[in-house]
N, CA, C and O atoms as a MOPAC input file, in Angstrom:
PM7 MOZYME 1SCF
protein

 N    -51.45900 1    -9.47100 1   -26.38900 1
 C    -50.29600 1    -9.71900 1   -25.55000 1
 C    -50.52700 1   -10.99300 1   -24.75200 1
 O    -51.58900 1   -11.19500 1   -24.16200 1
 N    -49.53700 1   -11.82400 1   -24.74700 1
 C    -49.62300 1   -13.08200 1   -24.00200 1
 C    -48.82900 1   -12.95100 1   -22.71100 1
 O    -47.68900 1   -12.48500 1   -22.71000 1
 N    -49.44000 1   -13.36200 1   -21.62600 1
 C    -48.75300 1   -13.36700 1   -20.33200 1
 C    -48.53300 1   -14.81800 1   -19.94200 1
 O    -49.48200 1   -15.58100 1   -19.76100 1
 N    -47.28000 1   -15.17900 1   -19.81600 1
 C    -46.94100 1   -16.56000 1   -19.47500 1
 C    -46.96700 1   -16.74900 1   -17.96300 1
 O    -46.61400 1   -15.85000 1   -17.20000 1
 N    -47.38500 1   -17.91900 1   -17.55800 1
 C    -47.38900 1   -18.26600 1   -16.14100 1
 C    -45.95000 1   -18.45700 1   -15.67400 1
 O    -45.13300 1   -19.07200 1   -16.35900 1
 N    -45.66800 1   -17.92700 1   -14.51800 1
 C    -44.32800 1   -18.07800 1   -13.94400 1
 C    -44.22500 1   -19.44300 1   -13.27700 1
 O    -45.07900 1   -19.82000 1   -12.47400 1
 N    -43.20300 1   -20.15600 1   -13.60700 1
 C    -42.93500 1   -21.42400 1   -12.92500 1
 C    -42.19600 1   -21.08100 1   -11.64600 1
 O    -41.13100 1   -20.46500 1   -11.68900 1
 N    -42.75400 1   -21.47700 1   -10.50100 1
 C    -42.11700 1   -21.13100 1    -9.22100 1
 C    -40.67600 1   -21.62100 1    -9.14400 1
 O    -40.35200 1   -22.73000 1    -9.56900 1
 N    -39.82500 1   -20.76800 1    -8.59300 1
 C    -38.42500 1   -21.15500 1    -8.38500 1
 C    -38.33500 1   -22.02200 1    -7.13400 1
 O    -38.98100 1   -21.73500 1    -6.12600 1
 N    -37.55200 1   -23.05700 1    -7.20000 1
 C    -37.30500 1   -23.87400 1    -6.01200 1
 C    -36.44300 1   -23.05800 1    -5.05300 1
 O    -35.78800 1   -22.10400 1    -5.47300 1
 N    -36.43500 1   -23.42200 1    -3.76700 1
 C    -35.54700 1   -22.72000 1    -2.83700 1
 C    -34.09000 1   -22.74500 1    -3.29500 1
 O    -33.36800 1   -21.76200 1    -3.12600 1
 N    -33.65700 1   -23.85900 1    -3.87000 1
 C    -32.27300 1   -23.96600 1    -4.33800 1
 C    -32.01200 1   -23.00800 1    -5.49600 1
 O    -30.96800 1   -22.35600 1    -5.54100 1
 N    -32.95700 1   -22.92100 1    -6.43400 1
 C    -32.80800 1   -22.02200 1    -7.57400 1
 C    -32.83300 1   -20.56400 1    -7.12800 1
 O    -32.08800 1   -19.73400 1    -7.64800 1
 N    -33.69300 1   -20.25900 1    -6.16300 1
 C    -33.79100 1   -18.89300 1    -5.64200 1
 C    -32.47500 1   -18.49000 1    -4.98200 1
 O    -31.94900 1   -17.40300 1    -5.21900 1
 N    -31.96100 1   -19.38500 1    -4.15500 1
 C    -30.68400 1   -19.14500 1    -3.46900 1
 C    -29.55300 1   -18.98400 1    -4.48500 1
 O    -28.70500 1   -18.10400 1    -4.33900 1
 N    -29.54200 1   -19.82600 1    -5.50300 1
 C    -28.50600 1   -19.75600 1    -6.52800 1
 C    -28.59100 1   -18.43300 1    -7.29900 1
 O    -27.56000 1   -17.85700 1    -7.64700 1
 N    -29.79300 1   -17.95300 1    -7.56400 1
 C    -29.96100 1   -16.67500 1    -8.26400 1
 C    -29.39900 1   -15.54000 1    -7.41900 1
 O    -28.70300 1   -14.66400 1    -7.93200 1
 N    -29.70000 1   -15.55500 1    -6.12500 1
 C    -29.15100 1   -14.53300 1    -5.22400 1
 C    -27.62500 1   -14.55700 1    -5.25100 1
 O    -26.97400 1   -13.52600 1    -5.42100 1
 N    -27.07000 1   -15.75100 1    -5.08000 1
 C    -25.61500 1   -15.90100 1    -5.02400 1
 C    -24.95800 1   -15.50500 1    -6.34200 1
 O    -23.88300 1   -14.90600 1    -6.34100 1
 N    -25.59400 1   -15.83500 1    -7.46600 1
 C    -24.99900 1   -15.50900 1    -8.76500 1
 C    -24.92700 1   -13.99800 1    -8.98600 1
 O    -24.11500 1   -13.51900 1    -9.77800 1
 N    -25.77000 1   -13.26100 1    -8.29300 1
 C    -25.77800 1   -11.80300 1    -8.40100 1
 C    -24.97600 1   -11.13900 1    -7.28700 1
 O    -24.88200 1    -9.91300 1    -7.23200 1
 N    -24.39200 1   -11.95500 1    -6.39100 1
 C    -23.53800 1   -11.42600 1    -5.33500 1
 C    -24.27800 1   -10.94700 1    -4.09700 1
 O    -23.72600 1   -10.18500 1    -3.30300 1
 N    -25.51600 1   -11.38200 1    -3.92300 1
 C    -26.33500 1   -10.93900 1    -2.79300 1
 C    -26.35000 1   -11.96800 1    -1.67500 1
 O    -26.28600 1   -13.17300 1    -1.91900 1
 N    -26.43700 1   -11.47000 1    -0.43600 1
 C    -26.63300 1   -12.31200 1     0.73800 1
 C    -28.00600 1   -11.98500 1     1.31400 1
 O    -28.62400 1   -10.98900 1     0.93900 1
 N    -28.47500 1   -12.82400 1     2.21900 1
 C    -29.75800 1   -12.57200 1     2.88700 1
 C    -29.70900 1   -11.25900 1     3.66000 1
 O    -30.69300 1   -10.52000 1     3.68700 1
 N    -28.57300 1   -10.96000 1     4.28800 1
 C    -28.42600 1    -9.69400 1     5.02800 1
 C    -28.57000 1    -8.48900 1     4.10300 1
 O    -29.27800 1    -7.53400 1     4.42100 1
 N    -27.90200 1    -8.54300 1     2.97000 1
 C    -27.95200 1    -7.43300 1     2.02200 1
 C    -29.36800 1    -7.23800 1     1.47900 1
 O    -29.85100 1    -6.11200 1     1.36800 1
 N    -30.02200 1    -8.34700 1     1.14300 1
 C    -31.36600 1    -8.26800 1     0.59700 1
 C    -32.35500 1    -7.75100 1     1.64300 1
 O    -33.26400 1    -6.98700 1     1.31900 1
 N    -32.17600 1    -8.16400 1     2.88200 1
 C    -33.04700 1    -7.69100 1     3.96100 1
 C    -32.96000 1    -6.17100 1     4.09100 1
 O    -33.97800 1    -5.49900 1     4.25400 1
 N    -31.75900 1    -5.64200 1     4.01900 1
 C    -31.59100 1    -4.18500 1     4.09700 1
 C    -32.22700 1    -3.50000 1     2.89800 1
 O    -32.90000 1    -2.48100 1     3.05500 1
 N    -32.02500 1    -4.04100 1     1.70800 1
 C    -32.57100 1    -3.42300 1     0.48500 1
 C    -34.09500 1    -3.44400 1     0.48700 1
 O    -34.72700 1    -2.45800 1     0.10700 1
 N    -34.68800 1    -4.55300 1     0.90900 1
 C    -36.14200 1    -4.71000 1     0.87200 1
 C    -36.82500 1    -4.26400 1     2.16000 1
 O    -38.05300 1    -4.29700 1     2.24100 1
 N    -36.05500 1    -3.84700 1     3.17200 1
 C    -36.64100 1    -3.35200 1     4.41300 1
 C    -37.32300 1    -4.42000 1     5.24000 1
 O    -38.39600 1    -4.19300 1     5.80000 1
 N    -36.70700 1    -5.57400 1     5.31600 1
 C    -37.24300 1    -6.65300 1     6.14400 1
 C    -36.10800 1    -7.30400 1     6.92100 1
 O    -34.94100 1    -6.96800 1     6.72500 1
 N    -36.44700 1    -8.21600 1     7.78300 1
 C    -35.41800 1    -8.88200 1     8.58400 1
 C    -34.74300 1    -9.98300 1     7.76000 1
 O    -35.29200 1   -10.47900 1     6.77600 1
 N    -33.55300 1   -10.34100 1     8.19100 1
 C    -32.83700 1   -11.44000 1     7.54400 1
 C    -33.66900 1   -12.72000 1     7.64400 1
 O    -33.72600 1   -13.50900 1     6.70100 1
 N    -34.30300 1   -12.91200 1     8.78300 1
 C    -35.13300 1   -14.10400 1     8.99800 1
 C    -36.27300 1   -14.16200 1     7.97900 1
 O    -36.57900 1   -15.23200 1     7.45300 1
 N    -36.89700 1   -13.02500 1     7.69900 1
 C    -37.99500 1   -12.98700 1     6.73000 1
 C    -37.49100 1   -13.32400 1     5.32600 1
 O    -38.16300 1   -14.03400 1     4.57800 1
 N    -36.32600 1   -12.82500 1     4.97200 1
 C    -35.73700 1   -13.15700 1     3.66700 1
 C    -35.47600 1   -14.65500 1     3.59700 1
 O    -35.76300 1   -15.28500 1     2.57900 1
 N    -34.93700 1   -15.23100 1     4.66400 1
 C    -34.67700 1   -16.67000 1     4.68600 1
 C    -35.97900 1   -17.46800 1     4.53900 1
 O    -36.00500 1   -18.50700 1     3.88000 1
 N    -37.05000 1   -16.97500 1     5.15500 1
 C    -38.34900 1   -17.63500 1     5.00900 1
 C    -38.83000 1   -17.57700 1     3.56500 1
 O    -39.33400 1   -18.56800 1     3.03700 1
 N    -38.67800 1   -16.42100 1     2.92500 1
 C    -39.08300 1   -16.28300 1     1.52300 1
 C    -38.30100 1   -17.23300 1     0.62500 1
 O    -38.87200 1   -17.87400 1    -0.25700 1
 N    -37.00600 1   -17.31800 1     0.85100 1
 C    -36.16400 1   -18.20200 1     0.04000 1
 C    -36.63500 1   -19.65000 1     0.17000 1
 O    -36.68200 1   -20.37600 1    -0.82300 1
 N    -36.97900 1   -20.06900 1     1.37200 1
 C    -37.36200 1   -21.45800 1     1.63100 1
 C    -38.80000 1   -21.78100 1     1.22800 1
 O    -39.15300 1   -22.95500 1     1.11100 1
 N    -39.62800 1   -20.76900 1     1.01500 1
 C    -41.05900 1   -20.97300 1     0.77000 1
 C    -41.35300 1   -21.16500 1    -0.71800 1
 O    -41.24100 1   -20.22200 1    -1.50200 1
 N    -41.72800 1   -22.38300 1    -1.10400 1
 C    -42.05400 1   -22.63300 1    -2.51400 1
 C    -43.36500 1   -21.96400 1    -2.90800 1
 O    -43.64800 1   -21.83000 1    -4.09800 1
 N    -44.16500 1   -21.54500 1    -1.94200 1
 C    -45.43000 1   -20.86600 1    -2.21900 1
 C    -45.31700 1   -19.35000 1    -2.06900 1
 O    -46.32700 1   -18.66000 1    -1.93000 1
 N    -44.06300 1   -18.82500 1    -2.09700 1
 C    -43.87600 1   -17.37000 1    -1.99900 1
 C    -44.56800 1   -16.69900 1    -3.16500 1
 O    -44.78000 1   -17.31800 1    -4.20800 1
 N    -44.92100 1   -15.44000 1    -2.99500 1
 C    -45.52900 1   -14.68700 1    -4.08500 1
 C    -44.60200 1   -14.66900 1    -5.29700 1
 O    -43.39300 1   -14.48900 1    -5.15200 1
 N    -45.15300 1   -14.85200 1    -6.47300 1
 C    -44.33900 1   -14.90600 1    -7.69500 1
 C    -43.61700 1   -13.59700 1    -7.95000 1
 O    -42.61000 1   -13.57000 1    -8.65900 1
 N    -44.12400 1   -12.50200 1    -7.37600 1
 C    -43.44000 1   -11.21500 1    -7.54200 1
 C    -42.06600 1   -11.23800 1    -6.88000 1
 O    -41.18300 1   -10.48000 1    -7.28100 1
 N    -41.86600 1   -12.09700 1    -5.86700 1
 C    -40.53600 1   -12.22200 1    -5.27500 1
 C    -39.57800 1   -12.91300 1    -6.24400 1
 O    -38.39000 1   -12.59200 1    -6.27600 1
 N    -40.08500 1   -13.85300 1    -7.02500 1
 C    -39.24100 1   -14.49500 1    -8.04400 1
 C    -38.82800 1   -13.46000 1    -9.08600 1
 O    -37.66400 1   -13.40000 1    -9.48300 1
 N    -39.79500 1   -12.63800 1    -9.52900 1
 C    -39.48200 1   -11.57500 1   -10.48400 1
 C    -38.46800 1   -10.60200 1    -9.89200 1
 O    -37.52200 1   -10.19300 1   -10.56500 1
 N    -38.67300 1   -10.23800 1    -8.63300 1
 C    -37.80800 1    -9.24800 1    -7.97800 1
 C    -36.37000 1    -9.73400 1    -7.86800 1
 O    -35.44200 1    -8.96700 1    -8.12400 1
 N    -36.17000 1   -10.98600 1    -7.49400 1
 C    -34.79600 1   -11.48000 1    -7.33000 1
 C    -34.08900 1   -11.57600 1    -8.68100 1
 O    -32.87200 1   -11.40100 1    -8.75800 1
 N    -34.84300 1   -11.85100 1    -9.74200 1
 C    -34.24300 1   -11.92800 1   -11.07900 1
 C    -33.86300 1   -10.54900 1   -11.61100 1
 O    -33.07300 1   -10.43800 1   -12.54900 1
 N    -34.42600 1    -9.50100 1   -11.01500 1
 C    -34.15200 1    -8.13700 1   -11.46800 1
 C    -33.13600 1    -7.40500 1   -10.58800 1
 O    -32.85900 1    -6.22800 1   -10.82100 1
 N    -32.58100 1    -8.07700 1    -9.58800 1
 C    -31.58400 1    -7.43200 1    -8.73000 1
 C    -30.32800 1    -7.10300 1    -9.53500 1
 O    -29.92900 1    -7.87200 1   -10.40900 1
 N    -29.71400 1    -5.97100 1    -9.24100 1
 C    -28.44600 1    -5.67300 1    -9.90700 1
 C    -27.33700 1    -6.60400 1    -9.41200 1
 O    -27.39700 1    -7.11100 1    -8.29100 1
 N    -26.36000 1    -6.81700 1   -10.22800 1
 C    -25.20700 1    -7.61300 1    -9.83000 1
 C    -24.31000 1    -6.77400 1    -8.93400 1
 O    -24.00300 1    -5.62600 1    -9.25400 1
 N    -23.89200 1    -7.34800 1    -7.81100 1
 C    -23.02600 1    -6.64600 1    -6.86800 1
 C    -21.57500 1    -6.84100 1    -7.30800 1
 O    -21.09900 1    -7.96700 1    -7.44800 1
 N    -20.89900 1    -5.74200 1    -7.51800 1
 C    -19.49200 1    -5.78900 1    -7.89200 1
 C    -18.65000 1    -5.58500 1    -6.64200 1
 O    -18.74800 1    -4.55100 1    -5.98200 1
 N    -17.84400 1    -6.55000 1    -6.32600 1
 C    -16.99700 1    -6.47400 1    -5.14100 1
 C    -15.56600 1    -6.19500 1    -5.55700 1
 O    -15.07300 1    -6.72200 1    -6.55500 1
 N    -14.91500 1    -5.36000 1    -4.77400 1
 C    -13.51800 1    -5.01700 1    -5.07000 1
 C    -12.57200 1    -5.90600 1    -4.32800 1
 O    -11.35700 1    -5.75900 1    -4.45800 1

């Protein structure tokens, strides 16, 4: 089995991934049990743990009525 290295997402790409799935920093903070400020720090941090990149790519799409 080959494990590929994850290329870190830029803050812009991370933000775009959140938005494309219909998530806001407030919503993600509630889901992950952290403050909105901490979520904003994660989004802006290019050295964030790669598991956060995996996690944001696995978020469900929010359907709004």
